[in-house]
C-alpha positions as CSV (number, residue, x, y, z in Angstrom):
1,X,-26.7,231.0,77.7
2,X,-27.8,233.6,75.3
3,X,-25.1,234.7,72.8
4,X,-25.9,237.7,70.7
5,X,-24.7,237.0,67.2
6,X,-26.9,239.2,65.0
7,X,-25.4,242.7,65.1
8,X,-24.5,244.3,61.8
9,X,-20.9,244.8,62.7
10,X,-20.9,247.9,60.7
11,X,-17.7,249.4,62.2
12,X,-15.7,246.3,61.4
13,X,-17.2,245.9,57.9
14,X,-16.5,249.5,57.1
15,X,-12.8,249.0,57.8
16,X,-12.5,245.5,56.4
17,X,-14.2,245.6,53.1
18,X,-17.6,244.2,54.3
19,X,-16.1,241.4,56.3
20,X,-18.2,239.7,59.0
21,X,-16.5,240.2,62.4
22,X,-17.9,237.1,64.0
23,X,-16.5,234.9,61.1
24,X,-13.1,236.6,61.2
25,X,-10.4,234.0,61.5
26,X,-9.0,233.6,65.0
27,X,-6.5,230.8,65.6
28,X,-7.8,227.6,63.9
29,X,-11.4,228.9,64.2
30,X,-13.1,232.2,64.1
31,X,-14.2,234.8,66.6
32,X,-17.7,233.4,67.4
33,X,-16.6,229.7,67.4
34,X,-13.7,230.4,69.6
35,X,-16.1,231.7,72.3
36,X,-18.5,228.8,71.8
37,X,-15.7,226.3,72.0
38,X,-14.7,227.4,75.5
39,X,-18.2,227.6,77.1
40,X,-19.0,224.8,79.6
41,X,-20.6,222.0,77.5
42,X,-23.3,221.2,80.1
43,X,-25.0,224.7,79.6
44,X,-27.5,225.0,76.8
45,X,-26.6,227.8,74.3
46,X,-28.8,229.7,72.0
47,X,-27.5,232.1,69.4
48,X,-29.6,235.2,68.6
49,X,-29.0,236.0,64.9
50,X,-28.6,234.1,61.7
51,X,-28.2,230.3,61.8
52,X,-24.4,230.4,61.8
53,X,-23.1,227.3,63.6
54,X,-24.2,223.8,62.9
55,X,-25.6,222.1,66.1
56,X,-26.2,225.4,67.9
57,X,-29.8,226.6,67.9
58,X,-30.5,230.1,66.6
59,X,-33.4,232.4,67.0
60,X,-34.1,236.0,65.8
61,X,-35.1,239.0,67.8
62,X,-38.3,240.7,67.0
63,X,-38.1,242.8,65.0
64,X,-34.8,241.7,63.4
65,X,-32.2,244.4,64.3
66,X,-34.2,245.3,67.4
67,X,-31.1,245.6,69.6
68,X,-29.5,243.6,72.4
69,X,-32.4,243.6,74.8
70,X,-34.7,242.3,72.1
71,X,-32.1,239.7,71.4
72,X,-31.9,238.7,75.0
73,X,-35.7,238.4,75.2
74,X,-35.7,236.1,72.2
75,X,-32.9,234.0,73.6
76,X,-34.5,233.8,77.0
77,X,-37.8,232.7,75.5
78,X,-36.0,230.0,73.5
79,X,-34.2,228.7,76.7
80,X,-37.4,228.8,78.7
81,X,-39.0,226.5,76.1
82,X,-36.5,223.9,77.2
83,X,-36.9,224.1,81.0
84,X,-39.9,223.4,83.3
85,X,-41.9,226.6,84.3
86,X,-40.3,228.2,87.3
87,X,-37.0,226.5,86.9
88,X,-34.4,228.4,88.8
89,X,-31.3,228.0,86.6
90,X,-29.7,231.4,85.8
91,X,-29.3,232.7,82.3
92,X,-26.0,234.2,81.0
93,X,-25.8,236.9,78.4
94,X,-22.7,237.2,76.2
95,X,-21.7,239.1,73.1
96,X,-20.6,236.8,70.2
97,X,-17.8,239.2,69.4
98,X,-16.0,238.6,72.8
99,X,-13.8,235.5,72.0
100,X,-12.3,235.2,75.5
101,X,-15.4,235.9,77.6
102,X,-16.0,232.2,78.6
103,X,-13.5,232.3,81.5
104,X,-15.6,235.0,83.2
105,X,-18.8,232.9,83.2
106,X,-18.0,230.8,86.3
107,X,-17.4,233.9,88.4
108,X,-20.6,235.5,87.2
109,X,-22.6,232.4,88.1
110,X,-20.8,232.2,91.5
111,X,-21.8,235.8,92.2
112,X,-25.5,234.7,91.9
113,X,-25.0,232.1,94.7
114,X,-26.2,234.5,97.3
115,X,-29.3,236.7,97.0
116,X,-28.3,238.7,93.9
117,X,-30.7,239.1,91.0
118,X,-28.0,239.9,88.5
119,X,-24.2,239.8,88.2
120,X,-22.4,242.0,85.7
121,X,-18.7,242.2,84.7
122,X,-16.8,245.4,85.3
123,X,-13.6,246.4,83.7
124,X,-10.5,247.9,85.4
125,X,-12.0,251.4,85.1
126,X,-15.1,250.3,86.9
127,X,-17.3,250.4,83.8
128,X,-20.0,247.8,83.6
129,X,-20.0,245.4,80.7
130,X,-23.7,244.4,80.3
131,X,-22.9,241.9,77.5
132,X,-20.9,239.9,80.2
133,X,-23.7,239.3,82.7
134,X,-25.8,236.7,84.4
135,X,-29.4,236.8,85.8
136,X,-31.7,234.8,87.9
137,X,-34.3,233.6,85.4
138,X,-37.3,234.9,87.4
139,X,-35.7,238.4,87.6
140,X,-35.0,238.4,83.8
141,X,-38.5,237.3,83.0
142,X,-40.0,239.9,85.2
143,X,-38.0,242.8,83.7
144,X,-38.8,241.7,80.2
145,X,-42.5,241.3,81.0
146,X,-42.6,244.8,82.6
147,X,-41.5,246.6,79.5
148,X,-44.1,247.7,76.9
149,X,-41.5,247.0,74.2
150,X,-38.0,245.6,74.2
151,X,-36.9,246.7,70.7
152,X,-34.5,249.6,70.9
153,X,-34.1,249.3,74.7
154,X,-30.6,248.9,76.3
155,X,-29.6,245.7,78.1
156,X,-29.0,248.0,81.1
157,X,-32.8,247.7,81.8
158,X,-32.0,244.3,83.3
159,X,-29.6,245.9,85.7
160,X,-31.5,249.0,86.5
161,X,-34.8,247.6,87.5
162,X,-36.2,249.0,90.7
163,X,-35.0,247.0,93.7
164,X,-32.7,244.8,91.6
165,X,-29.8,243.4,93.6
166,X,-26.8,243.6,91.3
167,X,-23.3,242.2,92.1
168,X,-20.3,243.5,90.1
169,X,-17.6,241.0,89.1
170,X,-14.1,242.2,88.2
171,X,-13.0,241.2,84.7
172,X,-9.6,240.5,83.2
173,X,-8.8,242.8,80.2
174,X,-8.9,239.9,77.7
175,X,-12.3,238.7,78.9
176,X,-14.2,241.9,77.8
177,X,-12.2,242.4,74.6
178,X,-14.8,242.7,71.9
179,X,-13.9,242.7,68.2
180,X,-15.4,245.9,66.9
181,X,-12.7,247.0,64.5
182,X,-9.8,245.3,62.8
183,X,-7.3,246.5,65.5
184,X,-9.4,244.6,68.1
185,X,-9.0,241.4,66.0
186,X,-5.3,242.0,65.8
187,X,-5.2,242.2,69.7
188,X,-7.2,239.0,70.0
189,X,-4.8,237.2,67.6
190,X,-1.8,238.5,69.6
191,X,-3.3,237.2,72.8
192,X,-3.9,233.9,71.2
193,X,-0.3,233.7,70.0
194,X,1.2,234.6,73.3
195,X,1.0,233.4,76.9
196,X,-1.4,234.5,79.6
197,X,-5.0,234.6,78.3
198,X,-7.3,232.0,79.9
199,X,-9.4,230.4,77.3
200,X,-7.1,231.7,74.5
201,X,-6.1,228.3,73.3
202,X,-6.9,227.4,69.7
203,X,-10.6,227.1,69.3
204,X,-12.0,223.9,67.9
205,X,-15.6,222.9,67.2
206,X,-18.2,224.5,69.4
207,X,-19.5,222.5,72.3
208,X,-23.2,222.7,73.1
C-alpha cells in the first residue's frame, strides 16, 4: 500500500498555528497512525514523505513536493523493489490524512477480482476519490511509464488511461473524511467518540 504523507497541509497549518495535520491528536494516537493501525497487517506499507513512523519505510517523491502522482510513482517503485518482477499483487493508494479509510480497502481489492484495471472509491454524490483507490500493478506501472513526467500530474491519470477498466466502489462518509482543516479534525474526533464508524476505535501502534 502507498500512503501519501508528504503534503504541506497548508490549509490546516494556516488555521492551526502551523500544526502538522497528520500528527494532530486523534484518540490515543494521531491522524496518520490511526489509519496505519487499521490497515491489514499482511500488506506491506510504504509512506511517501518524511520518515514519520518508526518501522514503516518512507520514500520521497521526485522532486519533493511533486504532487500525488509523483508520490504514487515513488511508492510503487519502493513496493516493486520488494516483489518479484511481474508479481500480480495489486497496489492500494491512500491519503495519510484519511484516518478511517482502512475499512474501504477490502472492498477496493474485491472489486479488482474480475477484469478491472483499477477500483476507485466514490462518495454519495458520485464523485470519485482518487486517494482511495487500488490498481493492478501492471496497469499502474504502464501508466507511470507512459508519462514523460509525473511531477505535477494528477492521480486521475491512473484512472483515465485509454482503455482502462475502472470499477467504482461506494464509500461510507467517514471513509473518505480527510483532515484538511481543523473542522475536519473535530468531525473525526466526534466519530471516534461516538458509535458507528468502522475502524474508528482508538488507534494504537501502526501495524506493518
